[in-house]
C-alpha positions in Angstrom: 140.2 102.4 106.6 138.3 99.3 107.6 137.9 97.1 104.6 134.7 95.0 104.5 131.1 96.1 104.5 129.4 95.2 107.7 126.1 95.1 105.9 124.8 96.0 102.5 122.4 98.8 101.7 118.8 97.4 101.6 116.9 99.5 99.1 118.4 102.7 100.6 120.5 105.2 98.8 123.4 104.8 101.3 125.6 102.1 102.7 125.5 102.6 106.5 129.3 102.2 106.9 132.3 100.1 106.0 133.9 98.2 108.8 135.8 95.0 109.5 133.4 94.2 112.3 136.2 94.1 115.0 134.5 94.0 118.4 135.2 96.7 120.9 136.8 96.0 124.3 134.5 95.7 127.3 133.5 99.1 128.6 134.0 100.8 125.3 131.2 102.0 123.1 130.7 100.3 119.7 131.9 103.2 117.6 130.5 101.8 114.3 127.2 101.1 115.9 127.1 104.7 117.2 127.7 105.9 113.6 124.9 103.7 112.3 122.6 104.9 115.1 123.3 108.5 114.1 122.2 107.8 110.5 119.2 105.8 111.7 118.2 108.7 114.0 117.3 110.7 110.9 113.6 110.8 110.0 112.9 108.0 107.5 111.7 110.4 104.8 115.0 112.4 105.1 117.1 109.2 105.1 115.1 108.2 102.0 116.5 111.2 100.1 120.1 110.2 100.7 121.4 108.9 97.4 124.6 107.2 96.3 126.6 107.8 99.4 128.7 105.5 101.6 129.7 106.1 105.2 133.1 104.9 106.3 134.9 104.8 109.7 138.7 105.3 109.6 141.1 105.4 112.4 142.8 108.7 111.6 142.4 111.6 109.1 145.2 112.2 106.6 148.4 113.6 108.1 148.2 117.3 108.9 144.4 117.5 108.6 142.7 118.0 112.0 139.3 116.5 111.1 136.6 114.6 112.9 134.7 113.8 109.7 134.8 114.5 106.0 132.3 114.6 103.1 133.6 114.0 99.6 131.3 114.0 96.6 128.6 115.9 94.7 125.9 117.3 97.0 122.4 116.5 96.1 121.7 120.1 95.3 124.4 120.2 92.5 123.4 116.9 90.8 122.0 117.3 87.3 120.8 114.8 84.6 124.5 114.3 83.8 125.0 112.7 87.1 125.4 109.1 85.8 127.8 106.4 86.6 129.4 108.4 89.4 131.1 106.6 92.3 129.3 107.0 95.6 129.9 110.1 97.7 132.0 109.3 100.7 131.4 110.3 104.3 134.3 109.4 106.5 134.2 109.6 110.3 137.6 109.6 112.1 137.5 107.4 115.2 140.9 108.3 116.7 140.3 112.1 117.1 136.8 111.6 118.4 137.9 109.1 121.0 140.9 111.2 122.1 138.6 114.3 122.6 135.6 112.6 124.1 136.5 109.0 125.0 136.6 109.6 128.7 132.8 110.1 128.7 130.9 107.4 126.7 127.7 109.4 126.5 129.5 112.5 125.3 131.4 110.4 122.7 128.1 109.1 121.4 126.6 112.6 121.2 129.7 113.9 119.4 129.8 111.0 116.9 126.1 111.8 116.1 126.9 115.5 115.7 129.8 114.8 113.3 127.8 112.2 111.3 124.8 114.6 110.9 127.1 117.4 110.0 128.6 115.4 107.2 125.2 114.3 106.0 124.2 117.9 105.9 127.0 118.5 103.4 125.5 115.6 101.3 122.3 117.5 101.3 124.1 120.7 100.1 124.2 122.6 103.4 127.4 124.5 103.7 129.5 125.1 106.8 128.4 128.8 106.7 124.7 127.8 106.6 125.2 125.4 109.5 126.8 128.2 111.5 123.8 130.4 110.7 121.5 127.6 111.9 123.6 127.1 115.0 124.3 123.5 114.0 128.0 123.6 113.4 
């Protein structure tokens, strides 16, 4: 996991992502910027509903877990009045697998980063994988 916040949330219910700010090599896409762009592509009203969630970029998923992204936390639809003092939900986007799968095509890589980010945000909103399949958004 990259360790330092690149920027702090500014009145939003989410931290865009955590990164060490390491620049990319010439010709490569800025992975973290693509993650942030995906979040920023949401309509402002929808982004405004995001609450107590942080987005991280990590190099690789845990060993043996073939993941592109992961949502961990309490979806908005399950939160009750007892949801107090809870650490932020966590959305993790795994850079290594995405770059291995789509890195030979920068535009495709950007699209797939966006797809994974929006998929994990859907889980934050309480939308299950099954429902995403029904909506043809998986």
